[in-house]
C-alpha positions as CSV (number, residue, x, y, z in Angstrom):
1,X,-23.5,22.1,13.2
2,X,-23.0,25.7,12.1
3,X,-19.8,25.8,14.1
4,X,-18.1,23.7,11.3
5,X,-20.1,25.0,8.4
6,X,-17.2,26.8,6.9
7,X,-14.9,23.8,7.5
8,X,-17.4,21.5,5.7
9,X,-17.4,23.9,2.8
10,X,-13.6,23.5,2.6
11,X,-14.0,19.7,2.7
12,X,-16.4,19.9,-0.2
13,X,-13.8,21.8,-2.2
14,X,-11.2,19.1,-1.5
15,X,-13.7,16.4,-2.5
16,X,-14.5,18.2,-5.7
17,X,-10.9,18.7,-6.5
18,X,-9.8,15.2,-5.7
19,X,-12.6,13.6,-7.7
20,X,-11.1,15.0,-10.8
21,X,-9.9,12.3,-13.1
22,X,-9.1,12.0,-16.8
23,X,-11.8,9.3,-16.9
24,X,-15.2,11.0,-17.2
25,X,-17.2,8.0,-15.8
26,X,-15.3,8.1,-12.5
27,X,-16.3,11.7,-11.8
28,X,-19.8,11.0,-13.0
29,X,-20.4,8.0,-10.6
30,X,-18.5,9.6,-7.7
31,X,-20.4,12.9,-7.9
32,X,-23.7,11.1,-8.3
33,X,-23.4,9.2,-5.0
34,X,-21.6,12.0,-3.0
35,X,-24.3,14.5,-4.1
36,X,-27.1,12.1,-3.1
37,X,-27.7,13.7,0.3
38,X,-25.4,12.0,2.7
39,X,-25.2,13.4,6.2
40,X,-21.4,13.8,6.1
41,X,-21.2,12.6,9.7
42,X,-17.8,11.0,9.5
43,X,-16.0,14.2,8.2
44,X,-18.0,16.2,10.8
45,X,-16.7,14.0,13.6
46,X,-13.1,14.5,12.5
47,X,-13.6,18.3,12.3
48,X,-15.4,18.5,15.6
49,X,-12.9,16.4,17.6
50,X,-9.9,18.2,16.0
51,X,-11.6,21.5,16.7
52,X,-12.4,20.6,20.3
53,X,-8.7,19.7,20.9
54,X,-7.4,22.9,19.3
55,X,-6.1,21.7,15.9
56,X,-6.6,24.3,13.1
57,X,-4.3,22.9,10.4
58,X,-5.2,22.3,6.7
59,X,-4.8,18.5,7.1
60,X,-8.2,18.4,8.8
61,X,-9.9,19.2,5.4
62,X,-7.8,16.6,3.5
63,X,-8.5,13.8,6.0
64,X,-12.2,14.7,6.4
65,X,-12.4,14.2,2.6
66,X,-10.5,10.9,3.0
67,X,-13.1,9.4,5.4
68,X,-15.9,10.5,3.2
69,X,-14.2,8.8,0.2
70,X,-13.7,5.6,2.2
71,X,-17.4,5.7,3.3
72,X,-18.6,6.3,-0.3
73,X,-16.5,3.4,-1.6
74,X,-18.1,1.1,0.9
75,X,-21.6,2.3,-0.2
76,X,-20.9,1.7,-3.8
77,X,-19.7,-1.9,-3.1
78,X,-22.5,-2.5,-0.5
79,X,-25.2,-1.7,-3.0
80,X,-23.7,-4.1,-5.5
81,X,-23.4,-6.9,-3.0
82,X,-26.9,-6.3,-1.7
83,X,-28.3,-5.8,-5.2
84,X,-30.0,-2.6,-3.9
85,X,-32.0,-0.4,-6.2
86,X,-32.7,2.4,-3.7
87,X,-30.6,4.4,-1.3
88,X,-32.1,7.3,0.7
89,X,-35.1,7.1,-1.6
90,X,-33.0,7.6,-4.8
91,X,-31.8,5.1,-7.4
92,X,-28.5,3.6,-6.3
93,X,-25.4,4.1,-8.5
94,X,-25.4,0.5,-9.5
95,X,-29.0,0.8,-10.7
96,X,-28.1,4.0,-12.6
97,X,-24.6,3.1,-14.0
98,X,-24.5,-0.7,-13.6
99,X,-22.6,-3.0,-11.3
100,X,-19.2,-3.0,-13.0
101,X,-18.9,0.8,-13.0
102,X,-20.0,0.9,-9.3
103,X,-17.3,-1.6,-8.2
104,X,-14.6,0.0,-10.2
105,X,-15.4,3.5,-9.1
106,X,-15.5,2.3,-5.5
107,X,-11.9,0.9,-6.1
108,X,-10.9,4.3,-7.4
109,X,-12.2,6.1,-4.3
110,X,-10.4,3.7,-2.0
111,X,-7.1,4.2,-3.8
112,X,-7.6,8.0,-4.0
113,X,-8.2,8.0,-0.3
114,X,-4.9,6.2,0.3
115,X,-3.1,8.7,-1.9
116,X,-4.5,11.5,0.1
117,X,-3.6,9.8,3.4
118,X,0.0,9.9,2.3
119,X,-0.3,13.7,1.9
120,X,-0.8,13.9,5.7
121,X,2.7,12.4,6.2
122,X,1.6,11.0,9.6
123,X,2.2,7.3,10.1
124,X,-0.3,7.1,13.0
125,X,-3.1,8.6,10.9
126,X,-2.3,6.1,8.1
127,X,-2.3,3.2,10.6
128,X,-5.7,4.1,12.1
129,X,-7.4,4.6,8.7
130,X,-5.7,1.6,7.1
131,X,-6.8,-0.6,10.0
132,X,-10.3,0.8,9.9
133,X,-10.6,0.1,6.2
134,X,-9.5,-3.5,6.8
135,X,-12.0,-4.0,9.8
136,X,-14.8,-2.6,7.6
137,X,-14.1,-5.2,5.0
138,X,-14.1,-7.9,7.7
139,X,-17.5,-6.6,8.9
140,X,-18.9,-6.9,5.4
141,X,-17.7,-10.5,5.1
142,X,-19.1,-11.3,8.6
143,X,-22.5,-9.9,7.5
144,X,-22.4,-12.0,4.3
145,X,-21.6,-15.1,6.4
146,X,-24.6,-14.3,8.7
147,X,-27.2,-14.0,5.8
148,X,-30.2,-16.2,6.5
149,X,-28.8,-17.2,9.9
150,X,-31.7,-16.9,12.2
151,X,-29.5,-18.0,15.2
152,X,-27.6,-14.7,15.1
153,X,-27.8,-13.1,18.6
154,X,-27.4,-9.5,19.8
155,X,-23.7,-9.9,20.5
156,X,-23.1,-11.2,16.9
157,X,-25.2,-8.4,15.5
158,X,-23.2,-5.8,17.5
159,X,-19.9,-7.3,16.4
160,X,-21.0,-6.9,12.7
161,X,-22.2,-3.3,13.1
162,X,-19.2,-2.2,15.2
163,X,-16.9,-3.5,12.4
164,X,-19.0,-2.5,9.4
165,X,-20.4,0.9,10.5
166,X,-19.0,2.1,13.8
167,X,-15.3,1.5,12.9
168,X,-15.1,4.5,10.5
169,X,-16.9,6.7,13.0
170,X,-14.3,5.6,15.6
171,X,-11.4,6.2,13.2
172,X,-12.7,9.7,12.1
173,X,-12.9,10.9,15.7
174,X,-9.6,9.4,16.7
175,X,-7.8,11.0,13.7
176,X,-9.0,14.4,14.9
177,X,-7.3,13.7,18.2
178,X,-4.1,12.5,16.5
179,X,-3.9,15.6,14.4
180,X,-4.2,17.7,17.5
181,X,-1.3,15.8,19.1
182,X,-3.5,14.7,22.0
183,X,-2.6,12.3,24.8
184,X,-3.4,8.6,24.5
185,X,-6.2,9.1,27.0
186,X,-7.8,11.8,24.9
187,X,-7.4,9.7,21.7
188,X,-9.1,6.9,23.5
189,X,-12.0,9.1,24.6
190,X,-12.5,10.3,21.0
191,X,-12.3,6.6,19.8
192,X,-15.0,5.5,22.3
193,X,-17.2,8.5,21.4
194,X,-17.0,7.6,17.7
195,X,-17.6,3.9,18.2
196,X,-20.6,4.5,20.5
197,X,-22.1,7.1,18.2
198,X,-21.6,4.8,15.1
199,X,-23.3,1.9,16.9
200,X,-26.2,4.1,18.0
201,X,-26.5,5.4,14.4
202,X,-26.8,1.9,12.9
203,X,-29.2,0.7,15.5
204,X,-31.4,3.7,14.8
205,X,-31.1,3.1,11.1
206,X,-32.3,-0.5,11.6
207,X,-35.2,0.8,13.7
208,X,-36.2,3.4,11.2
209,X,-36.8,0.7,8.6
210,X,-39.9,-0.1,10.7
211,X,-41.1,3.5,11.5
212,X,-40.0,5.6,8.5
213,X,-41.6,6.5,5.2
214,X,-43.8,3.5,4.1
215,X,-42.5,3.3,0.5
216,X,-38.8,3.5,1.5
217,X,-39.5,1.3,4.5
218,X,-41.1,-1.4,2.4
219,X,-38.3,-1.3,-0.1
220,X,-35.5,-1.5,2.6
221,X,-37.2,-4.2,4.7
222,X,-38.1,-6.2,1.6
223,X,-34.4,-6.1,0.5
224,X,-33.3,-7.1,4.0
225,X,-35.7,-9.9,4.2
226,X,-34.9,-11.2,0.8
227,X,-31.1,-11.2,1.6
228,X,-31.8,-12.8,5.1
229,X,-30.2,-9.8,6.8
230,X,-30.7,-9.9,10.6
231,X,-31.1,-6.6,12.6
232,X,-31.8,-6.0,16.2
233,X,-35.6,-5.5,15.9
234,X,-35.8,-9.0,14.4
235,X,-33.5,-10.5,17.1
236,X,-35.6,-8.9,19.8
237,X,-38.9,-9.9,18.3
238,X,-37.8,-13.6,18.2
239,X,-36.7,-13.4,21.9
240,X,-40.0,-11.7,23.0
241,X,-42.5,-13.4,20.7
242,X,-44.5,-16.6,21.1
243,X,-43.0,-19.8,19.7
244,X,-45.3,-19.4,16.7
245,X,-44.1,-15.8,16.1
246,X,-40.5,-16.8,16.5
247,X,-41.0,-19.6,13.9
248,X,-42.6,-17.2,11.5
249,X,-39.6,-14.8,11.6
250,X,-37.1,-17.7,11.6
251,X,-38.7,-19.1,8.4
252,X,-38.8,-15.6,6.7
253,X,-35.1,-15.1,7.5
254,X,-34.0,-18.5,6.3
255,X,-36.1,-18.6,3.1
256,X,-35.9,-14.8,2.2
257,X,-39.7,-15.0,1.5
258,X,-40.8,-11.4,1.0
259,X,-44.4,-12.5,0.9
260,X,-44.1,-12.8,4.7
261,X,-43.0,-9.2,5.1
262,X,-46.3,-7.7,6.5
263,X,-46.6,-10.5,9.0
264,X,-42.9,-10.0,10.2
265,X,-43.4,-6.2,10.5
266,X,-46.6,-6.8,12.6
267,X,-44.8,-9.2,14.9
268,X,-41.9,-6.8,15.4
269,X,-44.3,-4.0,16.3
270,X,-46.5,-6.0,18.7
271,X,-43.7,-7.7,20.6
272,X,-42.1,-4.4,21.8
273,X,-39.0,-5.2,19.8
274,X,-38.6,-1.6,18.7
275,X,-38.5,-0.5,22.3
276,X,-35.6,-2.9,22.9
277,X,-33.7,-1.4,19.9
278,X,-34.5,2.1,21.1
279,X,-33.1,1.3,24.5
280,X,-29.9,-0.2,23.0
281,X,-29.4,3.0,20.9
282,X,-30.0,5.2,23.9
283,X,-27.4,3.4,26.0
284,X,-24.8,3.8,23.2
285,X,-25.7,7.5,22.8
286,X,-25.2,7.9,26.6
287,X,-21.8,6.2,26.3
288,X,-20.9,8.6,23.5
289,X,-22.0,11.6,25.5
290,X,-19.9,10.5,28.6
291,X,-16.8,10.1,26.4
292,X,-17.3,13.5,24.8
293,X,-17.5,15.1,28.3
294,X,-13.8,14.1,28.8
295,X,-12.8,16.6,26.0
296,X,-12.0,20.2,26.9
297,X,-15.2,22.2,27.3
298,X,-16.1,24.5,24.4
299,X,-18.5,24.9,21.5
300,X,-17.0,21.9,19.5
301,X,-17.3,19.6,22.5
302,X,-20.9,20.8,23.2
303,X,-21.7,20.0,19.6
304,X,-20.4,16.5,20.0
305,X,-22.6,16.0,23.1
306,X,-25.7,17.4,21.3
307,X,-25.0,15.2,18.3
308,X,-25.2,12.0,20.5
309,X,-28.7,13.2,21.8
310,X,-30.1,14.3,18.4
311,X,-29.1,11.0,16.8
312,X,-31.9,9.3,18.8
313,X,-34.5,11.7,17.4
314,X,-33.6,11.5,13.7
315,X,-36.4,10.4,11.3
316,X,-34.3,9.4,8.3
């Protein structure tokens, strides 16, 4: 995404400046997680959509930093809720600084993001980002309610990830269109692109738990199983497996028994459940690509189309 490399550098400058606080621990924890190697996809979406639609104003840097702050706040809170020790192969902030610091710094990032939103002096932007933040919280609670629920189906799973993960992708892309003063139809195309891309991203994420680095995979899957977290590969495996295999996965989900992990992984791989998840991700990526093609042709739009294809090939 070299086309927005300079823009991303500007966003990083805003992030560094706005993380400044008179309380040293806030900067310490925030910088720790922001520097942990995130993909910065949400800010990139905002920059690419606003660029595709011809907006070159300074607010794109401010609001790209806002969506990264909202995302980082959700990660800090997520890892506490999930009692996670590893993220992207590194120790989580809660493992390093403790749960209280992670929760409180997450709160700081949310409130700083809202301060920065006000700077934009655009009520539509505030509405989209405030609504997105609320939907993300609802998605987190839905996921919590579905823990150890082996009856969760694909529609229920998609509802959770469209709220919890895809909503901020959708909002990021839509804000780019709002900044550019686009038509309602163009705003909608950007929103559809973001939602589809975010959904594909999460499905691939859940798929990579079964195909990625063995050490990280074991940790992530072990955590998911212990928490009773249901993902598409597990849902598909229960649908496609024998009654015995279905019962094994059901028991593992309901009890959170990590001793069953190897058996569960084996069932997921032998039932073709990973192909089901791959197809679901591919369909979402195609939906994203079709939406991006409604934007004016140019290098930014081309990058959005490529992004939807490359997402399917990512290995981490």
